[in-house]
RODO-2510 file (C-alpha; in nm, 4 decimals, decimal comma):
residues 240
     n   res          X          Y          Z
     1     m     0,0000     0,0000     0,0000
     2     a     0,2780     0,2424     0,0945
     3     e     0,4671     0,1639    -0,2259
     4     e     0,1563     0,2306    -0,4336
     5     q     0,1067     0,5695    -0,2628
     6     r     0,4710     0,6530    -0,3285
     7     r     0,4308     0,5813    -0,6998
     8     l     0,1165     0,7973    -0,7151
     9     l     0,2938     1,0885    -0,5452
    10     e     0,5873     1,0596    -0,7853
    11     q     0,3500     1,0642    -1,0822
    12     l     0,1670     1,3704    -0,9536
    13     m     0,4550     1,5750    -0,8128
    14     g     0,7706     1,4263    -0,9602
    15     k     1,0421     1,2127    -0,8070
    16     d     1,1876     1,5062    -0,6108
    17     a     0,8625     1,5436    -0,4171
    18     l     0,9684     1,2751    -0,1682
    19     i     1,3174     1,4173    -0,1128
    20     s     1,3512     1,6098     0,2102
    21     p     1,3964     1,9915     0,1924
    22     v     1,7398     1,9560     0,3543
    23     t     1,8575     1,7267     0,0776
    24     r     1,7091     1,9447    -0,1957
    25     r     1,8966     2,2504    -0,0690
    26     r     2,2193     2,0728    -0,1593
    27     e     2,1436     2,1057    -0,5297
    28     p     2,4045     2,3262    -0,7052
    29     d     2,3201     2,6893    -0,7691
    30     i     2,3726     2,8641    -1,1022
    31     t     2,7360     2,9488    -1,0210
    32     s     2,8327     2,5831    -0,9850
    33     h     3,0809     2,4363    -1,2322
    34     r     2,8284     2,1553    -1,2779
    35     v     2,5765     2,3926    -1,4412
    36     c     2,5988     2,4496    -1,8173
    37     k     2,6605     2,8206    -1,8727
    38     s     2,5754     2,7961    -2,2429
    39     f     2,2315     2,6709    -2,1414
    40     l     2,1885     2,9714    -1,9114
    41     v     2,3229     3,2426    -2,1419
    42     g     2,1977     3,1183    -2,4775
    43     t     2,1580     2,7726    -2,6260
    44     c     2,3903     2,4814    -2,5612
    45     p     2,5316     2,3193    -2,8805
    46     h     2,4234     1,9827    -2,7451
    47     d     2,0633     2,1042    -2,7647
    48     l     2,1030     2,2795    -3,1021
    49     f     2,2057     1,9592    -3,2804
    50     s     1,9796     1,7198    -3,0949
    51     g     1,8100     1,4785    -3,3346
    52     t     2,0258     1,5761    -3,6350
    53     k     2,3072     1,3974    -3,8189
    54     q     2,5481     1,6034    -3,6097
    55     d     2,3887     1,5061    -3,2783
    56     i     2,6683     1,5226    -3,0181
    57     g     2,4691     1,3596    -2,7426
    58     k     2,3472     1,4903    -2,4106
    59     c     2,5425     1,7684    -2,2432
    60     p     2,7416     1,6357    -1,9445
    61     l     2,6511     1,9482    -1,7458
    62     l     2,3208     2,0313    -1,5783
    63     h     2,0373     2,1808    -1,7828
    64     l     1,7749     2,2686    -1,5225
    65     e     1,4923     2,4991    -1,6244
    66     k     1,4813     2,6532    -1,2762
    67     h     1,8447     2,7638    -1,3179
    68     k     1,7658     2,9304    -1,6497
    69     l     1,4617     3,1039    -1,5010
    70     e     1,6719     3,2249    -1,2093
    71     y     1,9410     3,3556    -1,4446
    72     e     1,6859     3,5408    -1,6567
    73     y     1,5187     3,6876    -1,3465
    74     r     1,8460     3,8068    -1,1963
    75     t     1,9782     3,9563    -1,5224
    76     k     1,6550     4,1119    -1,6487
    77     k     1,4643     4,2012    -1,3338
    78     k     1,7506     4,2661    -1,0923
    79     s     2,0022     4,3874    -1,3547
    80     e     2,2755     4,1548    -1,2277
    81     t     2,5587     4,0702    -1,4641
    82     f     2,7454     3,7419    -1,5029
    83     p     3,0310     3,8137    -1,7475
    84     e     3,2043     3,4920    -1,6449
    85     f     2,9002     3,2957    -1,7655
    86     e     2,9046     3,4815    -2,0982
    87     y     3,2772     3,4199    -2,1360
    88     e     3,2344     3,0477    -2,0732
    89     h     2,9593     3,0384    -2,3364
    90     y     3,1863     3,2347    -2,5724
    91     k     3,4674     2,9801    -2,5299
    92     t     3,2268     2,6913    -2,5887
    93     l     3,1011     2,8466    -2,9135
    94     q     3,4563     2,9245    -3,0189
    95     k     3,5602     2,5608    -2,9751
    96     y     3,2877     2,4354    -3,2077
    97     l     3,3156     2,7143    -3,4657
    98     k     3,6955     2,7074    -3,4910
    99     g     3,6799     2,3349    -3,5567
   100     l     3,4105     2,3854    -3,8187
   101     d     3,6029     2,6671    -3,9885
   102     r     3,9076     2,4392    -4,0208
   103     t     3,6848     2,1764    -4,1816
   104     i     3,5402     2,4359    -4,4220
   105     s     3,8889     2,5588    -4,5131
   106     m     4,0001     2,2036    -4,5937
   107     a     3,6838     2,1414    -4,7979
   108     l     3,7414     2,4579    -5,0017
   109     k     4,0999     2,3536    -5,0714
   110     r     3,9821     2,0144    -5,1952
   111     l     3,7704     2,1938    -5,4543
   112     e     4,0583     2,4114    -5,5726
   113     h     4,2620     2,3242    -5,8806
   114     t     4,5702     2,1096    -5,8259
   115     p     4,9088     2,2314    -5,9600
   116     e     4,8688     1,9916    -6,2556
   117     e     4,5240     2,1297    -6,3315
   118     k     4,6483     2,4877    -6,3102
   119     a     4,9345     2,3997    -6,5470
   120     k     4,6846     2,2590    -6,7976
   121     i     4,4797     2,5794    -6,7865
   122     a     4,7977     2,7912    -6,8208
   123     k     4,9046     2,5875    -7,1267
   124     l     4,5712     2,6423    -7,2988
   125     t     4,5822     3,0125    -7,2147
   126     k     4,9297     3,0442    -7,3655
   127     e     4,8179     2,8669    -7,6829
   128     l     4,5280     3,1107    -7,7096
   129     d     4,7649     3,4058    -7,6711
   130     n     4,9898     3,2691    -7,9464
   131     l     4,6927     3,2232    -8,1785
   132     d     4,5731     3,5769    -8,1055
   133     t     4,9188     3,7069    -8,2046
   134     k     4,9172     3,5073    -8,5304
   135     i     4,5657     3,6233    -8,6131
   136     g     4,6596     3,9848    -8,5498
   137     l     4,9716     3,9666    -8,7696
   138     m     4,7846     3,7877    -9,0479
   139     a     4,5065     4,0471    -9,0426
   140     q     4,7693     4,3202    -9,0832
   141     e     4,9289     4,1313    -9,3713
   142     i     4,5920     4,0918    -9,5460
   143     g     4,5341     4,4630    -9,5089
   144     f     4,8714     4,5296    -9,6688
   145     l     4,7918     4,2911    -9,9577
   146     i     4,4583     4,4645   -10,0148
   147     d     4,6327     4,7994   -10,0303
   148     s     4,8851     4,6507   -10,2734
   149     k     4,6019     4,4963   -10,4806
   150     e     4,7574     4,1510   -10,4588
   151     n     4,4214     3,9821   -10,4750
   152     t     4,5364     3,6229   -10,5252
   153     k     4,7652     3,6267   -10,2213
   154     c     4,4938     3,8053   -10,0280
   155     v     4,2491     3,5196   -10,0949
   156     f     4,4983     3,2523    -9,9839
   157     e     4,5856     3,4437    -9,6656
   158     s     4,2184     3,5036    -9,5933
   159     v     4,1558     3,1267    -9,6065
   160     k     4,4446     3,0738    -9,3626
   161     l     4,3033     3,3452    -9,1362
   162     y     3,9612     3,1780    -9,1380
   163     d     4,1188     2,8442    -9,0390
   164     l     4,3115     3,0130    -8,7565
   165     c     3,9952     3,1783    -8,6270
   166     k     3,8113     2,8450    -8,6270
   167     e     4,1020     2,6827    -8,4451
   168     r     4,0921     2,9620    -8,1876
   169     e     3,7191     2,9058    -8,1306
   170     r     3,7780     2,5357    -8,0700
   171     l     4,0677     2,6044    -7,8334
   172     a     3,8705     2,8697    -7,6435
   173     e     3,5795     2,6278    -7,5964
   174     s     3,8210     2,3628    -7,4724
   175     a     3,9745     2,6088    -7,2264
   176     r     3,6300     2,7021    -7,0928
   177     n     3,5369     2,3374    -7,0422
   178     v     3,8616     2,2663    -6,8590
   179     a     3,8268     2,5710    -6,6333
   180     e     3,4671     2,4840    -6,5451
   181     n     3,4995     2,1091    -6,4958
   182     v     3,8578     2,0440    -6,3839
   183     g     3,8698     1,8728    -6,0467
   184     q     3,4973     1,7991    -6,0571
   185     s     3,2730     1,5971    -6,2822
   186     s     3,0013     1,7830    -6,4675
   187     q     2,7509     1,6048    -6,2438
   188     q     2,9228     1,7252    -5,9270
   189     k     2,9782     2,0992    -5,9505
   190     l     3,0211     2,1434    -5,5779
   191     q     3,0476     2,4390    -5,3483
   192     v     3,0858     2,4570    -4,9712
   193     c     2,8376     2,6332    -4,7452
   194     e     3,0608     2,8677    -4,5469
   195     v     2,8119     2,8785    -4,2593
   196     c     2,7722     2,5086    -4,1793
   197     g     3,0297     2,3364    -4,4032
   198     a     2,7830     2,1294    -4,6063
   199     y     2,8628     2,0444    -4,9682
   200     l     2,6103     2,1932    -5,2087
   201     s     2,5662     2,1398    -5,5809
   202     r     2,5531     2,4399    -5,8097
   203     l     2,3060     2,2344    -6,0104
   204     d     2,0585     2,2135    -5,7219
   205     s     1,7175     2,3726    -5,7691
   206     d     1,6278     2,6899    -5,5789
   207     r     1,3858     2,4817    -5,3702
   208     r     1,6583     2,2407    -5,2626
   209     l     1,8938     2,5243    -5,1718
   210     a     1,6120     2,6905    -4,9773
   211     d     1,5521     2,3634    -4,7892
   212     h     1,9186     2,3631    -4,6920
   213     l     1,9022     2,7210    -4,5622
   214     i     1,6089     2,6401    -4,3319
   215     g     1,7514     2,3057    -4,2199
   216     k     1,8097     2,2504    -3,8482
   217     i     2,1887     2,2080    -3,8779
   218     h     2,2355     2,5189    -4,0931
   219     l     2,0138     2,7303    -3,8647
   220     a     2,2009     2,5984    -3,5602
   221     y     2,5275     2,7297    -3,6992
   222     v     2,3599     3,0572    -3,8005
   223     q     2,2545     3,1035    -3,4384
   224     m     2,5946     2,9983    -3,3025
   225     r     2,7783     3,2404    -3,5311
   226     a     2,5431     3,5256    -3,4438
   227     d     2,5858     3,4657    -3,0699
   228     y     2,9606     3,4227    -3,1075
   229     n     3,0002     3,7453    -3,3068
   230     d     2,8076     3,9386    -3,0418
   231     l     3,0236     3,7976    -2,7619
   232     d     3,3430     3,8383    -2,9636
   233     k     3,2946     4,2165    -2,9544
   234     k     3,3123     4,1906    -2,5769
   235     f     3,5686     3,9166    -2,5208
   236     g     3,7706     3,8938    -2,8430
   237     r     4,0530     4,1117    -2,7117
   238     r     4,1154     3,8731    -2,4240
   239     l     4,2500     3,6185    -2,6720
   240     q     4,4772     3,8566    -2,8650
***
């Protein structure tokens, strides 16, 4: 009978209802190192990514709603300040964002042209420059032949000039294809989202790109960067 009453009380009032007031007073206050300061000041990254592919699990620190309510009451109603809480949140955000920015930097480098690819583009560019020089000189020569009324030679040179121009068109098209597709297949024209680090395709529809921008992971990093930038104005100099 007593056990049944205990279960009913726990269901109605929670498990803490049967803990004595003396024991409950031992719970840590908001200044305790066991309390998550990111949870108090803003949003803890563990909560931001909950249920996503980047879920990092439950925060090892305490996330008690009563602590957050107390923090908000003391800062907003009583005008108390807790810069040490804000700084701890700032350092937490910095840890995640610095790691992400390194990942983004590496991803961008992977999409850059390799030295071999750059050499191929430079070779095609040089060939185009040489053809442009030949075409320019031949056009001058044809003009001279016209002035000299050497019609037969003018016709032969004009045919050569036409062939050179066609060759230049082919080479220019080849150079464009190389510059656009080198390092990536035509089906994988990738770019990196510099907010969250996701790979995006330039061939994606506007709807798909919009879906990315309102996705939970992307919005989590948007919020983290906004909070970090605000706090960086206050604490950034500490790290210089």
